[in-house]
N, C-alpha and C positions, 0 to 999 in steps of 0.2 A: 368555466364557472361550475362549481359543484353546489347543488342544492341539497341541504340537509334539513329534512322535515321532521318535526316532533309533534307528539300528540297534544302537548300544551306547553305553556311558557315555563312551568316548573321543570319539565324534562329538558327543554331547550337550555335553560340557564344552568342546570347541572352539567350538561355535556359541554356547553360553551365555556364555562369556568374551568373545567378540567382541561380542555384544549389550550386555553390561554395560559394556564399554569405550566403546562408542559412546554409551551413555546418559551415562556419567560425563564424557566429553569434551564432549558437547553442553551439559551443565549447567555445566561450567567455562567454556565459551565464552560462555554466556548470562548467568551471574550470578557468575562468578569462584570458585565453590565447588560441590562435589557431596556428596551425602549418601547413603550406602549402608547398608542394614540387612541383616544376614546372620543365618543360623541355624547352630547347631552340629550335632554328630553326625558320623557317618562319611561320609555321602553327599557333602557339599560339599568335602571335603578336597582332592581333585585339582583341582576348580574353583578353590579358593583358591590353590593352587600356580601354576596357569596365570595367574591375575591377578597374583600376585606377580612373575612373570617378564615382565610386560608393561610397557614404558616408558609412563609417564603422569605428569601433574603431580600425583602422589600427595600432595604437601604441601598440595594444595587439596581433598583428599578427607577427609571425616569418616566413620568406620566405627563402627557400634554393633550390638549384638546385638538380635534380636527378643525374646530371653529368655535367662535363664541360671539354673543351679542356684545357690542361695545358699551359695556356697563361696568361700574365699579364691582370688584369681586364679591362684595357683600350685598349686592342688589338682588332682589327677589328672583329676577329672571336671568341671572347670570349662570351660565353653564359651569363656570369655575366654582361658584358656591355649591352647586349640586354635587360636583365631583368631590369637593372637600368634605361635604357632609355625608356622602354615601360610600365613596371608594377609599378616600384617604383616612380611614378610621381603623381602630384595632390593630391587627397585624400590619396593615398597609399604611399605617400612620407615618412610618419611617421612609416611605417612598419620596423621591424628589419630584416636585411638581414645577412645571414651567408655565407661567401665566401668559395668556394672549392679551393681557390688558397692560396699557401704559397710559398714564395720565397725560392728556393732550387736549387740544381744542376739539378734535373729532377723531374718528377712526383712521382717517387718511393721514393725519399728522402723527398718529401713533405708530404707523407701520415701520418707519426706519428703526425705532428703538426695539420693536418686537422682532424684526428681521435680524437684527444683530444678536439678539438673545438666542435665536434658533440656528444661527449660521454654522455653528460648529457641530451640530448634531449629526451622528452617522445614520446609516440606513436603519429605519425602524424595524422592529421585530414583528409587530402586529399593529394593524390599523383597523379599528372598528368604525364602520360608517353606518349612518342611518339613511333613510330615504323618505322624502315627502311625497304627497300624492300628485305633485306636479313633476316628479322625477328629479327634484334637486337633491343634492347630497353635500355634506358640509354646509358652507354658505355660498355654494355655487348654484344660484337660482337662475332659471330660464329668463326671468324678468330683469335681471341685473344688467346695467350698462357695462359692467366690468367682466361679464361672463367670458367673452372671447379671450380677454387677457388672462383670466384665471385658468382657462382650459388649454392655453398654448403650451406646446412642448418646452418652450424656453421661458416659461413664466417664472417670476421670482418665487422665493420660498413661501411668502405670505403676502396677502393683499387685503384691502378693505373693499367691501361691497355694500350697496344700498338697495336691497330688494324692495320692489314696489308692492309686493303681495304679502309682506311680513314686516313686523315692526322692528325698529332699531337698525342702525348701521351695524355692520358685522366685520369681524376679523376672521379670515379663513386661510388655511393652508391651500396652496394651489394644487391643481390636479397633478402636476409633475412631481411636487414634493410628496404628496400622499402616495404616489406610486413608487416612491423609493422605500419600499418595505419588503420584507420577506414573506409576509402573508397579509392578505386583505380579508376582512369579514364584512358582510352586510347583515345587520340584525333587524329582522322584520317580524312583527306580530300582527295578526288580523287578516281576514280574507280580503279586505280592501287593498292591503299592501301587496298581496299576492297578485291581484289584478293589475296593479301598477307595474309590478315586476314583469308580468307577461307582456304588457304594453311596451315596456322598455326593451324587452328582448325582440319584439316584433319589428322594430325600426332601427335606423342607424344614425339619425341626426343627433349628435351629442349636444348641440346647442338648444334643442327642443327638450331633451331629457338628459341632463348632465350625468346621471348615474350610468348611462350607457358607456361612457368612457372607461368605467371601472369594470363593468360586467363583460364588455366585449374585447378587452385587451387580453393578451396571452402571456405577457412578460412576468406577471406576478400572480401566484395562485389566489383565487377568489372563492371563498365559501359563503354561501347564503344560508344563514341560520334562521329558519322560519318555523313558526307555530301559528295555528289558526286563532288561538286565544291564550 
């Protein structure tokens, strides 16, 4: 794990956007396409806007979320809505987006349709993760009954989870699928998140703090992008 610290979020977002653009451009040059996995929430919104303002062969970039709440894409708390409104704009409007939503009775019933949608995707070029104060990442929450299944090395590409400490059923990529990437990033802002990171590094039980599975593996490069504010 590599910790990159910045004086503030503006410096972080400038450097982060530049690194992502380089990764995407290299992937396009090497194989004619690039695959970027992002996370929702408030933290990445300025980063997304910077990417959207960057000229790139976005029509050759596929974007998807690491996880989403099981809500219609136009719902207020949908991560898909956030990505469409912040990242898939201006230059990036031509990127291909793969939704983690499918209309069904619940998230569990939607999984087969979404899994089929994702089944042919190759190794991702970059995965951007977030982290909650409980050590969850994507929608792999310590409180989820589905956590062990989602953290298993032979887990399916995608699964549904029902956290007891957060609202809504979720659709999330599994640990195994998220690790099928050329580069992992963890995007953190705030001293409280640095304290959680230090707690995660101090222990080894991945079911207590799922982010440990990504921080402590050595198969995929992991960069922590951090600023105090």
